[in-house]
C-alpha positions as CSV (number, residue, x, y, z in Angstrom):
1,M,38.6,-15.5,-10.8
2,I,35.2,-14.5,-9.3
3,P,32.3,-14.9,-11.8
4,N,30.7,-11.6,-12.9
5,V,27.3,-12.6,-11.4
6,C,29.0,-13.1,-8.0
7,L,30.7,-9.7,-8.3
8,S,27.4,-8.2,-9.1
9,R,25.7,-9.8,-6.1
10,I,28.6,-8.8,-3.7
11,F,28.5,-5.2,-5.0
12,G,24.7,-5.1,-4.7
13,A,24.8,-6.4,-1.1
14,L,27.5,-3.8,-0.1
15,L,25.6,-1.0,-1.8
16,W,22.4,-1.8,0.0
17,A,24.2,-2.1,3.3
18,L,25.4,1.4,2.7
19,T,21.9,2.5,1.7
20,L,20.4,1.2,4.9
21,S,22.9,3.1,7.0
22,L,22.3,6.3,5.1
23,V,18.5,6.1,5.1
24,A,18.5,5.1,8.8
25,T,20.0,8.6,9.5
26,P,17.7,11.5,9.0
27,G,18.7,14.4,6.6
28,R,18.5,17.0,9.4
29,A,19.6,16.8,13.0
30,Q,16.8,15.5,15.1
31,P,15.7,17.4,18.2
32,A,16.0,15.8,21.6
33,V,13.3,13.3,22.4
34,D,11.6,15.6,24.8
35,T,11.8,18.7,22.6
36,A,8.6,19.7,20.8
37,V,8.6,20.7,17.1
38,V,6.0,23.1,15.9
39,Y,5.1,22.9,12.1
40,Q,3.2,26.0,11.2
41,N,2.0,28.4,8.4
42,A,0.8,25.4,6.3
43,Q,-2.3,23.9,5.0
44,F,-3.0,20.6,6.9
45,I,-5.1,17.8,5.2
46,A,-6.0,15.7,8.2
47,G,-7.0,12.5,6.3
48,D,-10.5,12.4,7.8
49,G,-12.0,14.8,5.3
50,S,-11.1,18.0,7.2
51,V,-8.6,20.7,6.3
52,L,-6.9,23.4,8.2
53,N,-5.8,26.2,5.9
54,D,-3.8,28.1,8.5
55,G,-2.8,25.4,11.0
56,V,-0.1,24.3,13.4
57,M,1.0,20.9,14.4
58,V,3.0,20.1,17.5
59,V,5.2,16.9,17.3
60,R,7.0,15.5,20.3
61,A,8.8,12.1,20.6
62,G,7.5,10.9,17.3
63,T,3.8,11.6,18.2
64,I,1.5,14.4,17.3
65,E,0.9,16.3,20.5
66,A,-1.6,18.9,19.2
67,I,-3.0,20.1,15.9
68,G,-5.4,22.9,15.1
69,E,-5.9,26.4,13.7
70,R,-3.1,28.6,14.6
71,A,-5.3,31.0,16.6
72,D,-6.7,28.2,18.7
73,T,-3.6,26.0,19.4
74,P,-1.3,26.9,22.3
75,L,2.3,26.4,21.5
76,P,4.7,24.8,24.1
77,A,7.5,26.9,25.5
78,G,10.9,26.2,24.1
79,A,9.6,24.4,21.0
80,E,11.6,24.3,17.8
81,S,9.6,26.1,15.0
82,V,9.5,25.0,11.4
83,D,8.0,27.5,8.9
84,L,6.1,25.7,6.1
85,S,4.7,28.8,4.4
86,G,3.1,27.9,1.1
87,R,3.3,24.2,1.7
88,T,0.7,21.5,2.5
89,V,1.0,18.7,5.1
90,M,-0.9,15.4,4.8
91,P,-0.7,12.0,6.5
92,A,1.7,9.5,5.0
93,L,0.0,7.4,2.4
94,I,-1.0,3.7,2.9
95,D,-1.1,1.0,0.1
96,A,-3.8,-1.4,1.1
97,H,-2.9,-4.1,-1.5
98,A,0.6,-5.0,-2.7
99,H,2.9,-7.9,-2.9
100,I,6.3,-7.0,-1.4
101,G,9.7,-8.6,-2.0
102,Y,9.5,-10.1,-5.5
103,E,10.2,-6.9,-7.5
104,A,13.9,-6.0,-7.6
105,Y,13.8,-3.5,-10.6
106,T,16.5,-5.3,-12.4
107,G,14.4,-8.5,-12.3
108,W,11.3,-10.0,-10.7
109,G,10.7,-13.3,-9.0
110,A,11.3,-15.6,-6.1
111,E,15.1,-15.3,-6.5
112,H,14.9,-11.7,-5.3
113,Y,12.7,-12.4,-2.3
114,G,14.6,-11.8,0.9
115,R,15.2,-9.5,3.8
116,E,17.4,-6.9,2.0
117,N,15.1,-6.6,-1.0
118,I,12.0,-6.3,1.2
119,I,13.6,-3.5,3.2
120,E,14.6,-1.8,-0.1
121,N,10.9,-2.0,-1.2
122,L,9.7,-0.5,2.1
123,Q,12.2,2.3,1.8
124,R,11.1,3.0,-1.8
125,Y,7.6,3.3,-0.5
126,A,8.8,5.8,2.1
127,W,10.5,7.8,-0.6
128,Y,7.2,8.1,-2.3
129,G,5.5,9.3,0.9
130,F,4.0,6.0,2.1
131,G,4.0,5.1,5.8
132,A,2.5,1.6,5.5
133,V,1.9,-1.2,3.0
134,F,-0.3,-4.3,3.3
135,S,1.2,-7.3,1.5
136,A,-1.6,-9.6,0.6
137,G,-1.0,-13.3,1.0
138,S,2.4,-13.8,-0.6
139,D,4.8,-13.6,2.4
140,P,6.1,-15.9,5.2
141,L,4.7,-14.4,8.4
142,E,7.8,-15.1,10.4
143,L,10.1,-13.2,8.1
144,A,7.7,-10.3,7.8
145,R,7.5,-10.0,11.5
146,D,11.3,-10.0,11.8
147,I,11.6,-7.2,9.2
148,E,8.9,-5.1,10.9
149,A,10.5,-5.7,14.3
150,A,13.8,-4.4,12.9
151,R,12.0,-1.3,11.7
152,Q,10.5,-0.7,15.1
153,A,13.9,-1.2,16.7
154,G,15.4,1.6,14.4
155,E,17.6,-0.7,12.3
156,Y,16.2,1.0,9.1
157,R,13.6,3.6,8.3
158,G,10.9,2.7,5.9
159,A,7.1,2.0,5.5
160,R,5.4,-0.2,8.1
161,L,4.8,-3.7,6.8
162,L,1.5,-5.6,7.3
163,V,0.9,-9.0,5.8
164,A,-1.9,-11.5,5.3
165,S,-1.9,-15.3,5.4
166,G,-3.0,-16.7,2.1
167,M,-5.8,-19.3,1.6
168,A,-7.1,-20.9,-1.6
169,P,-8.1,-24.4,-2.9
170,P,-5.1,-26.7,-2.5
171,G,-2.2,-25.7,-4.8
172,Q,-4.0,-22.7,-6.2
173,G,-4.5,-19.0,-5.5
174,P,-2.3,-16.5,-7.3
175,N,-2.0,-16.5,-11.1
176,A,0.0,-19.4,-12.4
177,A,3.2,-17.4,-12.9
178,F,3.1,-15.8,-9.4
179,L,2.0,-19.0,-7.7
180,A,5.2,-20.7,-8.8
181,H,7.3,-18.0,-7.3
182,V,5.3,-18.0,-4.0
183,L,5.8,-21.7,-3.7
184,A,9.5,-21.3,-4.4
185,V,9.8,-18.8,-1.6
186,E,8.0,-21.3,0.7
187,A,10.4,-24.1,-0.3
188,R,13.5,-21.9,0.2
189,T,12.5,-20.3,3.5
190,G,10.8,-23.4,5.0
191,Q,8.0,-21.0,6.1
192,R,4.3,-21.4,5.2
193,I,2.7,-18.8,3.0
194,L,-0.4,-20.5,1.4
195,R,-2.8,-22.8,3.1
196,G,-5.1,-25.0,1.0
197,A,-8.8,-25.6,1.9
198,A,-10.9,-27.9,-0.2
199,T,-13.7,-28.3,2.4
200,A,-15.4,-26.2,5.0
201,Q,-13.8,-28.1,7.8
202,Q,-10.3,-27.7,6.3
203,G,-11.1,-24.0,6.0
204,R,-12.0,-23.7,9.7
205,E,-8.9,-25.6,10.7
206,A,-6.7,-23.4,8.6
207,V,-8.2,-20.3,10.2
208,R,-7.5,-21.7,13.7
209,E,-3.9,-22.3,12.7
210,I,-3.6,-18.8,11.3
211,A,-5.2,-17.3,14.4
212,A,-2.8,-19.2,16.6
213,S,0.1,-17.8,14.7
214,G,-0.9,-14.3,15.6
215,S,-1.8,-13.1,12.1
216,G,-4.6,-10.6,11.9
217,F,-5.5,-11.0,8.3
218,I,-6.5,-13.7,5.9
219,K,-6.4,-13.2,2.1
220,I,-8.6,-15.7,0.1
221,W,-8.7,-16.2,-3.7
222,V,-12.1,-16.8,-5.2
223,D,-11.2,-16.9,-8.9
224,D,-11.1,-19.7,-11.4
225,R,-8.5,-17.9,-13.6
226,G,-10.5,-18.3,-16.7
227,G,-11.0,-22.0,-16.1
228,A,-7.3,-22.7,-15.3
229,Q,-7.9,-23.1,-11.6
230,E,-10.7,-24.3,-9.3
231,K,-12.7,-21.6,-7.7
232,M,-13.2,-21.7,-3.9
233,P,-16.7,-23.0,-3.3
234,A,-19.2,-20.8,-1.3
235,E,-19.4,-23.3,1.6
236,V,-15.7,-23.1,2.1
237,Y,-15.4,-19.3,2.0
238,R,-18.4,-19.0,4.3
239,A,-16.8,-21.3,6.8
240,I,-13.5,-19.4,6.6
241,A,-15.3,-16.0,7.1
242,D,-17.4,-17.4,10.0
243,E,-14.3,-18.9,11.8
244,A,-12.3,-15.8,11.2
245,R,-15.0,-13.6,12.6
246,Q,-15.0,-15.6,15.8
247,A,-11.2,-15.3,16.1
248,G,-11.2,-11.6,15.4
249,L,-9.4,-11.9,12.0
250,R,-10.2,-9.8,8.9
251,V,-10.8,-11.7,5.7
252,L,-9.9,-9.9,2.5
253,V,-10.9,-11.3,-0.9
254,H,-9.3,-11.5,-4.4
255,Q,-12.3,-12.0,-6.6
256,Q,-12.4,-11.8,-10.3
257,A,-16.1,-12.1,-11.2
258,A,-18.7,-9.7,-10.0
259,D,-21.3,-12.4,-9.6
260,D,-19.3,-13.8,-6.7
261,M,-19.6,-10.6,-4.7
262,P,-23.2,-11.0,-3.3
263,G,-22.3,-14.4,-1.7
264,L,-19.0,-13.0,-0.3
265,I,-20.8,-9.9,1.1
266,D,-23.4,-12.2,2.7
267,A,-20.6,-14.3,4.2
268,G,-19.3,-11.3,6.1
269,I,-15.8,-10.7,4.6
270,S,-14.1,-7.4,5.4
271,G,-13.0,-6.1,2.0
272,F,-12.5,-6.7,-1.7
273,L,-8.9,-6.3,-3.1
274,H,-10.0,-6.5,-6.7
275,G,-13.5,-5.2,-6.3
276,R,-15.5,-4.7,-9.6
277,I,-17.1,-1.3,-9.9
278,G,-18.6,-1.6,-13.4
279,P,-22.4,-1.9,-14.2
280,E,-22.5,-5.4,-12.6
281,L,-22.1,-3.8,-9.2
282,D,-25.6,-2.4,-8.7
283,E,-27.2,-0.2,-6.0
284,T,-28.4,-3.3,-4.1
285,M,-24.9,-4.7,-3.8
286,A,-23.4,-1.3,-2.9
287,A,-26.0,-0.8,-0.2
288,A,-25.3,-4.3,1.2
289,M,-21.6,-3.5,1.3
290,A,-22.1,-0.2,3.1
291,Q,-24.4,-1.8,5.7
292,R,-21.8,-4.4,6.5
293,D,-18.9,-1.8,6.4
294,I,-17.1,-3.8,3.6
295,F,-14.5,-1.7,1.8
296,L,-13.4,-2.0,-1.8
297,V,-10.0,-1.6,-3.5
298,P,-10.5,-1.1,-7.2
299,N,-6.9,-1.7,-8.3
300,L,-7.5,0.3,-11.5
301,G,-3.9,1.3,-12.2
302,L,-2.7,-2.2,-12.9
303,S,-4.9,-2.5,-16.0
304,E,-3.9,0.9,-17.2
305,L,-0.1,0.3,-17.3
306,R,-0.2,-0.5,-21.0
307,W,-1.6,3.0,-21.9
308,E,1.3,5.3,-20.9
309,R,5.0,5.4,-21.6
310,L,6.3,5.3,-18.1
311,A,9.9,5.7,-19.2
312,D,9.0,9.3,-19.9
313,D,7.9,10.1,-16.3
314,P,10.7,11.5,-14.1
315,F,8.8,10.8,-11.0
316,L,9.4,7.1,-11.7
317,T,12.7,7.2,-13.6
318,E,14.7,9.2,-11.1
319,L,14.7,6.1,-8.9
320,L,15.5,3.6,-11.7
321,P,18.8,2.6,-13.2
322,A,19.2,3.7,-16.8
323,G,19.0,0.2,-18.1
324,V,15.6,-0.4,-16.5
325,V,14.3,2.9,-18.0
326,Q,15.5,1.8,-21.4
327,R,13.9,-1.6,-21.0
328,I,10.4,-0.3,-20.0
329,G,10.6,2.3,-22.8
330,D,11.5,-0.3,-25.4
331,A,8.7,-2.6,-24.2
332,F,6.2,0.1,-24.6
333,D,7.4,1.0,-28.1
334,A,7.2,-2.6,-29.2
335,R,3.4,-2.6,-28.9
336,T,0.6,-0.4,-30.1
337,P,-1.4,0.5,-27.0
338,A,-4.8,2.1,-27.1
339,G,-6.2,4.3,-24.4
340,P,-9.4,3.7,-22.4
341,S,-12.6,3.6,-24.4
342,A,-15.4,6.0,-23.7
343,S,-17.6,3.1,-22.4
344,Y,-14.8,2.0,-20.0
345,E,-14.6,5.5,-18.6
346,Q,-18.3,5.9,-18.3
347,D,-18.9,2.6,-16.7
348,L,-16.2,3.2,-14.0
349,R,-17.4,6.8,-13.3
350,E,-20.9,5.5,-12.8
351,G,-19.7,2.6,-10.6
352,M,-17.6,4.9,-8.5
353,A,-20.6,7.3,-8.1
354,R,-22.8,4.3,-7.0
355,L,-20.4,3.2,-4.4
356,Q,-19.9,6.7,-3.0
357,A,-23.7,7.4,-3.0
358,A,-24.2,4.2,-1.0
359,G,-21.5,5.1,1.5
360,V,-19.1,2.3,0.6
361,D,-15.5,3.1,1.6
362,I,-13.2,3.0,-1.5
363,V,-9.6,2.4,-0.4
364,L,-6.3,2.9,-2.2
365,G,-4.5,-0.3,-3.2
366,T,-2.3,-1.0,-6.2
367,D,-1.4,-4.7,-6.4
368,A,2.2,-3.4,-6.9
369,G,4.8,-6.1,-7.0
370,A,2.4,-8.8,-8.3
371,V,3.8,-8.4,-11.8
372,R,7.0,-7.0,-13.1
373,D,7.3,-3.2,-13.6
374,H,4.2,-2.3,-11.5
375,F,6.3,-0.1,-9.2
376,F,6.0,0.4,-5.5
377,G,5.0,3.9,-4.3
378,Y,4.8,5.3,-7.8
379,A,1.7,3.1,-8.6
380,G,-0.1,4.6,-5.6
381,H,0.2,8.2,-6.9
382,R,-1.1,7.0,-10.2
383,E,-4.1,5.4,-8.4
384,L,-4.9,8.7,-6.7
385,E,-5.0,10.4,-10.1
386,I,-7.3,7.7,-11.5
387,F,-9.7,8.1,-8.5
388,V,-9.9,11.8,-9.3
389,R,-10.3,11.3,-13.0
390,L,-13.3,9.0,-12.3
391,G,-15.1,11.5,-10.1
392,M,-13.6,11.6,-6.7
393,T,-12.6,15.0,-5.3
394,P,-8.9,15.3,-4.4
395,L,-9.9,15.4,-0.7
396,Q,-11.8,12.1,-1.0
397,A,-9.0,10.4,-2.9
398,I,-6.5,11.4,-0.1
399,S,-8.9,10.1,2.6
400,A,-9.0,6.8,0.6
401,A,-5.3,6.6,0.8
402,T,-4.9,7.7,4.5
403,G,-7.7,7.7,7.1
404,L,-9.9,5.1,5.4
405,A,-7.1,2.7,4.6
406,A,-5.8,2.9,8.2
407,Q,-9.3,2.3,9.5
408,H,-9.9,-0.8,7.5
409,L,-6.4,-2.2,8.2
410,G,-6.7,-1.6,11.9
411,L,-3.9,0.9,12.0
412,T,-5.2,3.0,14.9
413,D,-2.1,5.0,15.4
414,M,-1.7,6.4,11.9
415,G,-3.7,7.5,8.8
416,T,-4.8,10.9,10.1
417,L,-3.2,14.0,11.6
418,A,-4.6,14.1,15.1
419,A,-3.4,14.4,18.6
420,G,-2.0,11.0,19.8
421,K,-1.3,9.7,16.4
422,R,2.2,8.7,15.2
423,A,3.9,11.6,13.3
424,D,3.9,9.9,9.9
425,F,3.4,12.8,7.4
426,V,4.4,14.2,4.1
427,V,5.2,17.9,3.4
428,L,4.3,18.9,-0.2
429,D,5.4,22.0,-2.1
430,A,1.9,22.6,-3.5
431,S,-1.6,21.6,-2.5
432,P,-3.1,18.4,-3.9
433,L,-6.5,19.9,-3.4
434,A,-5.8,22.2,-6.3
435,D,-4.3,19.4,-8.4
436,I,-4.1,15.8,-7.2
437,R,-0.8,15.4,-9.1
438,N,0.7,17.7,-6.5
439,T,1.1,14.7,-4.2
440,R,4.2,14.1,-6.4
441,R,5.7,17.4,-5.2
442,I,7.2,15.9,-2.1
443,H,9.3,18.3,0.0
444,R,10.0,16.0,2.9
445,V,8.7,12.7,4.4
446,F,8.5,12.2,8.2
447,L,8.1,8.8,9.8
448,G,7.7,8.8,13.5
449,G,8.6,12.4,13.5
450,E,12.0,11.8,11.9
451,A,12.9,12.8,8.3
452,F,13.5,10.1,5.8
453,D,16.6,10.9,3.7
454,R,15.1,10.9,0.2
455,E,18.3,12.1,-1.5
456,A,20.5,9.4,0.0
457,F,18.0,6.8,-1.1
458,R,17.6,8.3,-4.6
459,Q,21.4,8.2,-5.1
460,A,21.7,4.6,-4.0
461,A,18.7,3.5,-6.0
462,Q,20.2,4.8,-9.2
């Protein structure tokens, strides 16, 4: 007799093999490669702060060939026309801070980390309208490259995967619970994820090794975890940043204390993945960040998970098995959460305003996947809502999740709706400029000009 756990795993593997085949096939017949498709009669949010209220967009062979006001944009002869009257088109979203592969919805941890689960996570992102995700310091580079190459080869359709190589003092970095799982994935795959650096010289050597591997990003941890870990010394992160700059690598920082930010800014890092935006981030720090083009990901949604009963939100639960919905609802009911205090709201609103006034780029990132039940894709839409609640306009929030995210991650072929860009875009049934929650009203998702079959994925996910 086959044990129940084995049957479950066999069934799961077969189900996701079917899912991959379904989602790799678009929901509508695709035009021939050389046939142009004209999307018209829609509002187009370009992702760079501009809007076309009566625009047209021409897509051919997975690329945007032209976009502009209808009256000013010539249409190619013989093109297929798609009428989007009453709808809004915006670039596919980008999550600039996540940890892919550990969240499996029925569980979380190293035992779930593998090719099939990562692909499922990337397809879940696509279902929510995301075209790319940056997984920050918790993945084997070789496996990530293999999965991304499979996407590019058309083996599955999902969000693009970027990863960073992780660096911290030896044996440290992620929080204790997550660190154990990252090390378990290292041991199982035989592939390096974290590199330890106790001295400036070790930091430089590790950067050279990462550069030789072809990685474009380094994620460092500068956090003592409340005294439970050793914080990376300034002389080490300065050496890492200097060596990375010479090699053309971007250094992104997980930093917990705001008083570490001035030293990291001065070192020349590229961005903060847990940037503090409260009163401790003053005008001087904001100006220094803007001068050096250092971006900031606030990651606000992670701390707000405890304030809302997510089991009541159909935008999340329609992709979850009933047992998972029951579990997260029961977990919420077992505690007595309080909402944000007035001082919390005021401090964050003022901090957001300081950063914007200084010209600092605020970029969307969620930290999804770093803990259980911080769900891929869904968390990004909540982050957009938080941005607007704290004072951003909807247009600014969308730019933070599209054009600005692409710019700071070096994604030159996506993030905006412009001629020559890859045709990664989302069609919405209502304008998010009127209500940012309309990003949830997804009509269709296109990746490389081809439709992602959201219904097939939804059925398989449930």
